[in-house]
C-alpha positions in Angstrom: 20.8 -0.6 -56.8 23.9 1.5 -56.8 21.8 4.7 -56.2 20.0 3.0 -53.4 23.3 1.8 -51.9 24.8 5.3 -52.1 21.7 6.8 -50.4 21.9 4.3 -47.6 25.6 4.9 -47.1 25.0 8.7 -47.0 22.2 8.2 -44.4 24.5 6.1 -42.2 27.1 8.9 -42.4 24.5 11.3 -41.2 23.5 9.1 -38.3 27.1 8.6 -37.2 27.7 12.3 -37.0 24.7 13.1 -34.8 25.6 14.5 -31.4 23.1 13.6 -28.6 22.4 16.1 -25.8 20.3 15.8 -22.7 18.9 18.8 -20.5 18.4 18.5 -16.8 16.0 20.8 -15.0 18.0 21.9 -12.1 17.1 24.6 -9.6 18.9 27.9 -10.4 19.4 28.8 -6.8 19.8 26.8 -3.6 18.3 28.0 -0.2 20.6 29.6 2.3 20.3 29.4 6.1 22.0 31.0 9.0 21.8 29.7 12.7 23.1 30.8 16.1 22.0 29.0 19.3 23.2 28.5 22.8 22.6 25.4 24.9 23.9 24.4 28.2 25.7 21.1 28.0 26.8 18.4 30.4 29.4 15.9 29.3 29.7 12.6 31.1 32.6 10.2 30.5 32.7 7.4 33.0 32.1 9.1 36.3 33.2 12.6 35.2 30.7 15.3 34.3 31.3 18.7 33.0 28.9 21.6 32.5 29.6 23.4 29.2 28.1 26.2 27.2 27.8 25.3 23.5 27.5 27.9 20.8 26.9 26.8 17.3 27.1 28.9 14.2 26.5 27.6 10.8 26.0 29.7 7.6 25.4 29.4 3.9 24.2 25.9 3.5 23.9 24.7 -0.1 23.3 21.7 0.7 -11.5 12.3 2.8 -11.0 9.3 4.6 -9.9 6.2 2.7 -10.8 2.7 4.0 -8.2 0.7 6.0 -7.1 -2.1 3.7 -6.1 -5.6 4.9 -2.6 -7.0 4.9 -0.7 -7.5 1.6 2.7 -9.0 0.6 4.1 -5.8 -0.7 2.8 -2.3 0.0 5.3 -0.5 -2.3 4.4 0.7 -5.7 6.0 3.3 -8.0 2.8 5.3 -8.2 2.5 5.5 -4.4 6.0 6.7 -4.0 5.5 9.3 -6.7 2.3 10.5 -5.0 3.8 10.5 -1.5 6.5 13.0 -2.8 4.0 15.5 -4.2 3.4 17.1 -0.8 7.1 17.4 0.0 9.6 20.2 -1.1 11.6 19.3 -4.3 14.8 19.8 -2.2 15.3 17.6 0.8 16.4 19.7 3.8 20.0 19.7 4.7 21.7 19.9 8.2 20.9 23.6 8.6 17.0 23.1 8.1 16.3 24.5 11.5 18.6 27.4 11.3 17.6 31.1 11.4 13.9 30.4 12.1 11.4 30.1 14.9 12.3 27.3 17.3 8.7 26.5 18.1 5.9 25.3 15.7 2.3 25.1 16.9 0.3 22.1 16.1 -3.5 21.9 15.5 -4.0 19.1 18.0 -2.0 17.7 21.0 0.8 15.3 20.2 0.9 11.7 21.5 3.3 9.9 19.1 5.1 11.3 16.2 7.7 10.6 13.4 9.4 12.6 10.6 9.6 11.7 6.9 12.7 13.8 6.7 10.8 17.0 6.0 7.6 17.3 8.1 6.0 15.5 10.9 3.1 13.1 11.3 1.6 12.7 14.7 -1.2 11.0 16.6 -3.5 12.8 19.0 -5.7 11.6 21.7 -9.0 13.4 21.2 -10.8 11.6 24.1 -11.1 8.2 25.6 -12.9 6.8 22.6 -11.3 8.6 19.6 -7.8 9.3 18.4 -6.7 11.0 15.1 -3.5 11.4 13.0 -2.4 14.6 11.6 0.3 16.0 9.5 2.3 19.2 10.4 4.3 21.2 7.9 7.7 22.3 9.1 9.2 24.0 6.1 8.6 27.8 6.2 8.8 27.8 2.4 5.8 25.5 2.0 2.4 27.2 1.3 0.9 24.9 3.9 3.2 26.1 6.7 1.1 27.7 9.5 -2.1 26.4 8.2 -4.4 23.9 9.9 -2.8 20.5 10.1 -4.6 18.0 7.8 -6.0 15.2 9.8 -8.3 12.1 9.9 -9.9 10.0 12.6 -7.9 7.0 13.6 -10.6 4.3 13.6 -8.5 1.4 15.1 -6.9 1.0 18.5 -4.6 3.7 19.8 -1.1 4.3 18.4 1.5 3.5 21.0 4.6 3.9 18.8 5.4 5.4 15.4 8.4 5.6 13.1 9.2 6.6 9.5 10.5 3.8 7.4 12.5 5.3 4.6 12.9 2.1 2.8 9.2 2.0 1.8 8.5 5.7 2.2 5.8 5.1 4.8 5.0 5.9 8.4 4.6 2.7 10.5 2.2 2.8 13.4 2.1 0.2 16.2 -1.1 -0.6 18.1 -2.2 -3.4 20.3 -4.3 -4.7 17.4 -1.6 -4.7 14.7 0.9 -2.7 12.8 -0.2 -0.2 10.1 1.6 1.5 7.3 0.5 5.0 6.6 1.1 7.0 3.5 0.3 10.8 3.3 -0.1 12.5 -0.1 -2.4 15.2 -1.5 -3.5 16.0 2.1 -5.0 12.5 2.4 -3.9 9.4 4.5 -3.9 6.0 3.1 -3.8 3.2 5.8 -2.9 -0.4 5.3 -2.7 -3.1 7.9 0.8 -4.4 7.4 1.2 -6.9 10.3 -1.6 -8.7 12.1 0.4 -8.9 15.4 -1.6 -8.3 18.6 0.1 -7.2 21.9 -0.6 -4.7 24.5 3.0 -3.5 25.0 4.3 -3.2 21.5 7.1 -1.1 19.9 8.6 -0.8 16.4 12.1 0.1 15.0 13.6 -0.2 11.5 16.9 0.0 9.7 17.3 -0.1 5.9 16.3 -3.8 5.3 14.2 -4.9 8.3 11.5 -3.8 10.7 11.6 -5.1 14.2 8.4 -5.6 16.3 9.1 -6.0 20.1 6.3 -7.4 22.4 6.5 -8.5 26.0 7.8 -12.1 25.0 9.2 -11.8 21.5 11.0 -9.9 18.8 9.7 -10.4 15.3 11.8 -9.3 12.3 10.2 -8.6 8.9 11.6 -7.7 5.6 10.4 -4.7 3.5 7.4 -6.7 2.2 6.4 -7.3 5.9 7.3 -11.0 5.6 8.4 -12.6 8.8 12.0 -13.7 8.5 13.0 -14.3 12.2 11.6 -14.5 15.7 13.5 -14.2 18.9 12.3 -15.1 22.4 13.1 -12.1 24.6 11.6 -11.4 28.0 12.7 -8.9 30.6 12.8 -9.6 34.4 9.5 -9.0 36.2 10.7 -5.7 37.7 11.5 -4.1 34.3 9.2 -2.8 31.6 10.4 -1.8 28.2 9.3 1.6 27.0 10.9 2.3 23.6 13.7 1.0 21.3 15.6 1.6 18.1 18.1 -0.2 15.9 21.1 0.6 13.8 22.8 -1.9 11.5 24.8 -3.4 14.4 23.0 -2.4 17.7 19.7 -2.7 19.3 19.0 -0.1 22.0 16.2 -0.4 24.5 14.9 2.0 27.1 13.7 0.1 30.2 12.0 1.3 33.3 13.3 -0.7 36.3 11.5 -0.6 39.6 13.8 0.0 42.5 11.9 -1.4 45.6 14.4 -0.1 48.1 14.1 3.4 47.0 10.5 3.0 45.8 11.2 4.7 42.5 11.4 4.1 38.8 14.9 4.1 37.3 15.5 4.8 33.6 18.0 2.3 32.1 19.4 2.1 28.5 20.4 -1.3 27.4 22.5 -2.2 24.3 22.2 -5.5 22.6 23.7 -7.3 19.6 21.4 -8.7 16.9 21.0 -12.0 18.7 19.7 -10.0 21.7 22.8 -10.7 23.8 23.3 -7.8 26.1 26.4 -5.7 25.5 26.1 -3.0 28.2 23.5 -1.2 30.3 23.5 2.2 31.9 21.4 3.7 34.6 20.1 7.2 33.6 18.5 8.2 37.0 14.8 8.5 38.1 12.2 8.8 35.5 8.5 9.8 35.2 7.8 6.8 32.9 7.4 8.9 29.7 10.5 8.2 27.6 11.7 7.5 24.1 14.9 6.6 22.3 15.8 7.1 18.7 19.0 6.8 16.7 20.7 9.7 14.7 23.7 7.7 13.4 25.7 4.6 13.4 26.4 4.7 17.3 24.5 7.8 18.4 21.2 7.7 20.3 18.8 10.5 21.5 16.9 9.9 24.7 14.1 11.9 26.4 12.5 11.1 29.8 9.9 13.8 30.3 12.4 16.4 31.5 13.6 19.7 29.9 16.9 18.0 28.6 17.7 15.4 26.2 20.6 13.0 26.1 22.8 12.1 23.3 24.5 8.8 24.1 26.8 6.1 22.4 26.7 2.4 23.2 30.0 2.7 25.0 28.4 4.9 27.6 29.6 8.4 26.6 26.8 10.8 27.0 26.0 14.5 27.2 22.8 16.4 28.2 21.5 19.4 26.3 18.9 21.7 27.7 15.5 22.1 26.1 13.1 25.1 26.6 10.3 22.7 27.4 10.0 19.2 28.9 10.0 16.5 26.2 8.6 12.8 26.2 8.6 12.3 22.4 11.2 12.6 19.6 11.1 12.8 15.7 14.4 12.8 13.9 14.4 14.8 10.7 18.0 14.1 10.0 21.1 13.7 12.2 21.3 17.4 12.9 17.6 18.4 13.2 15.4 16.9 15.9 11.8 17.6 16.9 10.7 17.3 20.5 7.2 17.3 22.0 5.7 17.2 25.5 2.2 16.1 24.6 1.1 19.6 24.1 0.1 21.8 21.1 3.6 22.8 20.1 6.8 21.3 18.6 10.3 22.3 19.7 12.8 22.3 16.9 16.5 21.7 17.8 19.5 22.0 15.5 21.9 19.6 17.3 
């Protein structure tokens, strides 16, 4: 027994003296980018406007057709998230993503609606009056798929009228008059799931970290990350106003509304800011509009607006705004991150702007 006890004591001493080490497989080098761009800038504060020239310089940043499934309570699985990341670069782009590169990226199809997963773009395209499709455009010049034909598949349900990326579930969310669909892109294939069976002709979606908001002509429905309805708000506009787009932050709801001005026989673009109970905080007229417009958020109180012209506006809920020139007209926005924004004018090309 004494020998056994001595052996156990010696074994315990060996265990206690062990040193545990862990290795991490980190990249040996980080990408570097350089950027130089000039934009004309108009700053508006109250009733005062200034035309400026903005020069930004930043250097050395270290920073096949699956079936459509029916609704389910939770669309998030560990395996799906892992699969969705397989087509993405291992390093998420930083603020200099669009630096020192071509500002224009061609697409294989015309762009109708689009959204960014923080790296690349998914977009819908109107092929003809009967058929649409969805496609995925690679933006990273280091990706082997960059410059190749965009992977696509037919969109077999009603036309997409709004599209966002919801980071909380790592999925694109597409709004149609026949419901809301969640889309995952992985291994050059699209997986489509009907998330919400909500039917409305004029429908739009927006999301923050915890909730997705669905706006129709009469109501706003709020769902959690499992697409379970948690709140409904009655919300109608005056008969002379039509909502075109909206987005949300953690404190503000921002709507773009087209208001008919009967006296001038024109359409006025108006931005309206609400609290979470849909009480209006402020509204601002932005001038005449062609009717094609979008709004997206790039920060806690920063909003990007396009209205079919060759400029975009960056605006706060207090009314401070400035206009930045684009090379092409734009009626669609996709936010990669707070400094890198993609614009489209329903043609075969994307315009990349480092803001």
